[in-house]
C-alpha positions as CSV (number, residue, x, y, z in Angstrom):
1,M,15.3,8.5,41.0
2,A,11.8,7.8,39.8
3,V,12.0,10.5,37.1
4,A,15.3,9.1,35.9
5,A,14.0,5.6,35.8
6,A,10.9,6.7,33.8
7,A,13.1,8.6,31.4
8,L,15.4,5.5,31.0
9,H,12.3,3.3,30.4
10,A,11.0,5.8,27.8
11,G,14.3,5.8,26.0
12,T,14.4,2.0,26.0
13,V,10.9,1.8,24.5
14,T,11.7,4.4,21.8
15,Q,14.8,2.5,20.8
16,A,12.8,-0.8,20.7
17,V,10.3,0.5,18.2
18,N,10.3,-1.5,15.0
19,I,8.9,0.6,12.1
20,L,8.2,-2.5,10.1
21,D,6.2,-4.1,12.9
22,A,2.6,-2.8,13.1
23,G,2.2,-3.9,16.7
24,S,5.4,-2.2,17.8
25,L,4.3,1.1,16.1
26,L,0.9,1.0,17.6
27,A,2.2,0.3,21.1
28,A,4.6,3.2,20.9
29,F,2.6,5.9,19.1
30,G,-1.1,4.8,19.0
31,A,-3.5,6.5,16.5
32,L,-0.9,9.2,15.8
33,G,1.4,6.6,14.5
34,V,-1.3,5.4,12.1
35,A,-1.6,8.9,10.6
36,V,2.2,9.5,10.4
37,V,3.0,6.1,8.8
38,L,0.2,6.3,6.2
39,F,1.2,9.8,5.3
40,A,4.8,8.7,4.8
41,E,3.7,5.6,2.8
42,T,1.4,7.3,0.5
43,G,3.0,10.7,0.2
44,L,6.8,10.2,0.4
45,L,8.7,7.8,-1.9
46,V,10.9,6.8,1.0
47,G,7.9,5.3,2.8
48,F,7.2,2.6,0.2
49,F,8.4,-0.2,2.6
50,L,6.1,0.8,5.5
51,P,3.4,-1.7,6.6
52,G,0.2,0.1,5.7
53,D,-2.2,-2.9,5.3
54,S,-1.1,-4.7,8.4
55,L,-1.0,-1.5,10.4
56,L,-4.6,-0.6,9.5
57,F,-5.9,-4.2,10.3
58,T,-4.0,-4.4,13.5
59,A,-5.2,-1.0,14.6
60,G,-8.8,-2.0,14.0
61,L,-8.2,-5.3,15.9
62,L,-6.8,-3.4,18.9
63,C,-9.9,-1.2,19.0
64,A,-12.2,-4.2,19.6
65,P,-13.8,-4.3,23.1
66,G,-13.0,-8.0,23.5
67,V,-9.3,-7.7,22.8
68,G,-7.1,-7.5,25.9
69,G,-3.4,-6.7,26.2
70,A,-1.4,-3.6,27.0
71,V,-2.5,-1.7,23.9
72,H,-6.1,-0.6,23.4
73,L,-7.0,2.0,20.8
74,S,-10.1,4.2,20.2
75,L,-11.9,3.2,17.0
76,P,-13.0,6.8,16.1
77,Q,-9.5,8.1,16.6
78,V,-8.0,5.4,14.5
79,L,-10.5,5.9,11.7
80,V,-9.9,9.7,11.6
81,A,-6.1,9.3,11.8
82,A,-6.0,6.7,9.0
83,A,-8.2,8.8,6.7
84,V,-6.4,12.1,7.4
85,G,-2.9,10.5,7.0
86,T,-3.8,8.7,3.8
87,L,-5.6,11.5,2.1
88,L,-3.1,14.2,3.0
89,G,-0.2,11.9,2.1
90,S,-1.6,11.0,-1.3
91,Q,-2.4,14.6,-2.2
92,T,1.1,15.6,-1.1
93,G,2.6,12.9,-3.3
94,Y,0.6,14.1,-6.2
95,W,1.9,17.7,-5.9
96,I,5.4,16.5,-5.4
97,G,5.1,14.6,-8.7
98,R,3.5,17.7,-10.3
99,R,6.5,19.8,-9.3
100,G,9.3,17.3,-9.8
101,G,8.0,15.5,-12.9
102,R,9.1,12.0,-14.0
103,A,12.8,12.9,-13.2
104,L,11.9,12.6,-9.6
105,L,11.0,8.9,-10.0
106,A,14.0,8.3,-12.3
107,R,16.4,9.3,-9.5
108,G,15.2,6.6,-7.3
109,R,17.8,3.8,-6.9
110,S,15.5,1.2,-5.4
111,R,14.7,-1.6,-7.8
112,K,11.4,-2.2,-6.1
113,L,10.6,1.4,-6.4
114,Q,11.3,1.4,-10.1
115,E,9.3,-1.8,-10.6
116,G,6.4,-0.1,-8.7
117,A,6.6,2.9,-11.0
118,A,6.4,0.8,-14.1
119,R,3.4,-1.1,-12.6
120,A,1.7,2.1,-11.6
121,E,2.1,3.6,-15.1
122,E,0.7,0.3,-16.6
123,Y,-2.3,0.6,-14.3
124,L,-3.0,4.2,-15.5
125,T,-2.7,3.1,-19.1
126,R,-4.7,0.0,-18.9
127,Y,-7.5,0.9,-16.4
128,G,-7.8,4.7,-16.9
129,H,-7.3,7.3,-14.2
130,A,-10.3,6.5,-12.0
131,K,-10.0,2.7,-11.7
132,A,-6.2,2.8,-11.5
133,I,-6.1,5.3,-8.6
134,V,-8.7,3.2,-6.6
135,L,-7.0,-0.2,-7.4
136,A,-3.5,1.1,-6.5
137,R,-4.6,1.6,-2.9
138,F,-4.6,-2.2,-2.4
139,V,-1.2,-2.9,-4.0
140,P,1.9,-2.3,-1.9
141,I,4.5,0.0,-3.4
142,V,2.2,0.9,-6.3
143,R,0.0,3.0,-3.8
144,T,3.2,4.9,-3.0
145,V,4.5,5.5,-6.5
146,L,1.2,6.1,-8.3
147,N,0.5,9.4,-6.5
148,P,3.6,11.3,-7.7
149,L,3.4,9.6,-11.0
150,A,-0.2,10.9,-11.5
151,G,1.1,14.4,-10.8
152,A,4.0,13.9,-13.2
153,L,1.7,12.7,-15.9
154,N,-0.6,15.7,-15.4
155,V,-3.7,13.7,-14.4
156,P,-6.4,16.4,-13.8
157,V,-6.5,17.6,-10.2
158,R,-10.2,17.1,-9.8
159,T,-10.1,13.6,-11.3
160,Y,-7.2,12.6,-9.1
161,T,-8.6,14.2,-5.9
162,L,-12.0,12.6,-6.4
163,W,-10.7,9.1,-6.9
164,Q,-7.9,9.2,-4.4
165,V,-10.4,10.2,-1.7
166,T,-12.7,7.4,-2.8
167,G,-10.0,4.8,-2.9
168,G,-8.4,6.1,0.3
169,L,-11.5,5.9,2.3
170,I,-12.4,2.4,1.0
171,W,-8.9,1.2,1.8
172,T,-8.4,2.7,5.3
173,L,-12.0,2.3,6.6
174,G,-12.4,-1.1,5.1
175,L,-9.2,-2.7,6.5
176,T,-9.6,-1.0,9.9
177,L,-13.3,-2.1,10.3
178,A,-12.4,-5.6,9.1
179,G,-9.8,-5.8,11.9
180,Y,-12.3,-4.4,14.4
181,A,-15.0,-6.9,13.3
182,L,-12.6,-9.8,13.7
183,G,-11.5,-8.7,17.2
184,A,-15.1,-8.2,18.3
185,S,-16.4,-11.5,17.0
186,V,-13.5,-13.9,17.9
187,P,-12.7,-14.3,21.6
188,N,-9.0,-13.8,22.6
189,V,-8.0,-13.2,19.0
190,D,-5.1,-11.1,20.3
191,R,-3.3,-14.3,21.3
192,Y,-3.0,-15.1,17.6
193,L,-2.0,-11.6,16.5
194,L,1.2,-12.5,14.7
195,P,-0.5,-15.2,12.5
196,V,-3.4,-13.0,11.8
197,V,-1.1,-10.1,10.8
198,A,1.0,-12.5,8.7
199,L,-2.1,-13.6,6.9
200,V,-3.1,-9.9,6.2
201,V,0.4,-9.3,4.8
202,L,0.1,-12.3,2.5
203,V,-3.3,-11.2,1.3
204,S,-2.0,-7.7,0.6
205,L,0.8,-9.2,-1.5
206,A,-1.6,-11.3,-3.5
207,P,-2.3,-8.6,-6.1
208,I,1.4,-8.4,-6.9
209,G,1.6,-12.2,-7.2
210,L,-1.4,-12.3,-9.5
211,E,0.0,-9.5,-11.6
212,L,3.3,-11.4,-12.0
213,L,1.5,-14.6,-13.0
214,R,-0.6,-12.7,-15.5
215,S,2.5,-11.1,-17.0
216,R,4.2,-14.5,-17.3
217,K,1.2,-16.0,-18.9
218,Q,1.0,-13.2,-21.4
219,R,4.7,-13.5,-22.3
220,R,4.3,-17.3,-22.7
221,A,1.2,-16.9,-24.8
222,G,2.8,-14.2,-27.0
223,G,6.0,-16.2,-27.6
224,P,4.5,-19.4,-29.1
225,A,1.8,-17.5,-30.8
226,A,4.3,-15.8,-33.1
227,G,5.7,-19.1,-34.3
228,P,2.6,-20.6,-35.9
229,T,1.7,-17.3,-37.6
230,D,5.0,-17.1,-39.2
231,E,5.1,-20.6,-40.6
232,P,1.9,-20.4,-42.7
233,D,3.1,-17.2,-44.2
234,H,6.2,-19.0,-45.6
235,A,4.2,-22.0,-46.6
236,T,1.8,-19.9,-48.7
237,V,4.5,-18.0,-50.6
238,P,4.2,-19.1,-54.3
239,P,7.4,-20.5,-55.8
240,A,9.5,-18.2,-58.0
241,S,9.0,-18.9,-61.7
């Protein structure tokens, strides 16, 4: 009876896991879940919706010694799992893009995925390989799409590997340690876990919002600017004799 009850409880817990909820993932899978989710988010196009930012921050928070609750994680394990999952996932995404080419991205039916691909290509064009690969880590969806796109565009392997490792370590270690620092310095912060995670999600979406505002400003500035430049041209044309 005890074995059957334990099996039933395990099945119920597994069914209750919400892959979009960082707390649910960590409660069910711990540090291993961090590695798997980050590998899927950075290496597989189907993982673009996964909560990478909030997962890292929440995992760090749950490593802090002052945080109570049912889930407590080991900071070294989380740091290693996050780094391994992210770096292996990104490199896998690069090689998938290298083999599949741009046609691989073109087959995606998700509008968000297509917008992310366009934004990732814009990053590579505007900032160059090194800066774009590092910055993409902090932009949801773009960090998923840029890796296969870099492979499809034949970004040199050494260049890509160097900067994806740099950006990956800054992103994973930075967010995890930020969560750990908050948990260690603020008493009973786990009571406000949902608002804190919501704030992290909003902050992670800020680059997308700023990018949209910048694009709108550019379009508005480009539209009116064309009018005045056309009018003087017509005004200065000499009358026909």
